[in-house]
C-alpha positions as CSV (number, residue, x, y, z in Angstrom):
1,X,26.1,9.0,20.3
2,X,24.2,11.2,22.7
3,X,20.5,12.0,22.6
4,X,21.1,15.3,20.9
5,X,22.9,13.6,18.0
6,X,20.2,11.0,17.8
7,X,17.4,13.6,17.6
8,X,19.3,15.7,15.0
9,X,20.0,12.7,12.9
10,X,16.4,11.5,13.2
11,X,15.3,15.0,12.1
12,X,17.6,14.9,9.1
13,X,16.3,11.4,8.1
14,X,12.7,12.5,8.3
15,X,13.4,15.5,6.2
16,X,15.4,13.5,3.6
17,X,12.6,10.8,3.4
18,X,10.0,13.6,2.9
19,X,12.1,15.0,0.1
20,X,12.6,11.6,-1.5
21,X,8.9,10.7,-1.3
22,X,8.0,14.0,-3.0
23,X,10.5,13.4,-5.8
24,X,9.3,9.7,-6.1
25,X,5.8,11.0,-6.6
26,X,6.9,13.5,-9.2
27,X,8.7,10.8,-11.1
28,X,5.9,8.3,-10.8
29,X,3.4,10.9,-12.2
30,X,5.7,11.5,-15.2
31,X,6.1,7.7,-15.8
32,X,2.3,7.1,-15.4
33,X,1.6,9.9,-17.9
34,X,4.1,8.3,-20.4
35,X,2.2,5.0,-20.0
36,X,-1.1,6.8,-20.7
37,X,0.2,8.9,-23.6
38,X,1.8,5.8,-25.3
39,X,-1.1,3.5,-24.5
40,X,1.3,0.9,-23.0
41,X,1.5,-1.0,-19.7
42,X,5.1,-2.2,-19.8
43,X,8.3,-0.3,-20.3
44,X,11.9,-1.6,-20.2
45,X,14.9,0.7,-20.0
46,X,18.2,-1.0,-19.6
47,X,17.7,-3.6,-16.9
48,X,14.7,-1.9,-15.3
49,X,11.2,-3.0,-16.2
50,X,8.2,-0.9,-15.2
51,X,4.7,-2.3,-15.2
52,X,1.5,-0.4,-14.9
53,X,-1.3,-2.4,-13.3
54,X,-4.9,-1.3,-13.6
55,X,-7.2,-1.8,-10.6
56,X,-10.9,-0.8,-10.3
57,X,-11.7,0.5,-6.8
58,X,-15.3,0.4,-5.6
59,X,-16.2,3.6,-3.8
60,X,-19.1,2.4,-1.6
61,X,-22.2,4.6,-1.2
62,X,-22.8,4.2,2.5
63,X,-26.3,5.6,2.5
64,X,-27.4,2.9,0.1
65,X,-25.2,0.1,1.4
66,X,-25.8,0.3,5.2
67,X,-29.6,-0.2,5.1
68,X,-29.2,-3.1,2.7
69,X,-26.6,-4.8,4.9
70,X,-28.7,-4.1,8.0
71,X,-31.7,-5.8,6.3
72,X,-29.5,-8.8,5.6
73,X,-28.1,-8.7,9.2
74,X,-24.6,-8.3,7.9
75,X,-23.9,-4.7,9.1
76,X,-22.5,-6.0,12.4
77,X,-19.9,-7.9,10.5
78,X,-18.9,-4.8,8.6
79,X,-19.6,-1.9,11.1
80,X,-18.2,0.5,8.5
81,X,-17.7,0.4,4.8
82,X,-14.4,-1.4,4.4
83,X,-13.4,-2.6,1.0
84,X,-11.6,-5.7,2.3
85,X,-14.4,-6.8,4.5
86,X,-17.0,-6.4,1.8
87,X,-14.8,-8.3,-0.6
88,X,-14.5,-11.2,1.9
89,X,-18.3,-11.3,2.3
90,X,-18.6,-11.6,-1.5
91,X,-15.9,-14.3,-1.7
92,X,-17.7,-16.3,1.1
93,X,-21.0,-16.0,-0.7
94,X,-22.8,-13.8,1.8
95,X,-23.3,-11.2,-0.9
96,X,-23.0,-11.1,-4.7
97,X,-21.6,-8.4,-7.0
98,X,-25.0,-8.2,-8.7
99,X,-27.0,-7.5,-5.6
100,X,-24.6,-4.7,-4.7
101,X,-24.6,-3.0,-8.1
102,X,-25.6,0.6,-7.8
103,X,-24.2,0.9,-4.3
104,X,-20.8,1.9,-5.4
105,X,-19.0,3.9,-8.0
106,X,-15.9,2.5,-9.7
107,X,-12.7,4.5,-9.8
108,X,-9.8,3.2,-11.9
109,X,-6.4,3.5,-10.3
110,X,-3.0,2.3,-11.4
111,X,-0.1,0.9,-9.4
112,X,3.4,0.9,-10.7
113,X,5.7,-2.1,-10.3
114,X,9.5,-1.9,-10.8
115,X,11.6,-5.0,-11.4
116,X,15.3,-5.4,-12.2
117,X,15.7,-7.8,-15.2
């Protein structure tokens, strides 16, 4: 296989992946809408089980959070508002959920898990 064939195949794969990802998102939206309409979190069709998992995301308000963390001398550990880093600081006891209340908004998101049963 020469370089021309490699490049052309690569281009075909990138295009196919893009098409598949777009279709997957369309199907996911339809499935998630069905979960919402029916008020369910688990659906089994044949040997395929779909589970909707609810997750509340904190959307941090940097203008409030940064001065607070600087005052506590924790901003250098964070450097930017990163959900994982802040969660670790809470887990390790440097911060509490209560003291950070009002410094974030909560957005509910859902993930979709597919299992063969």
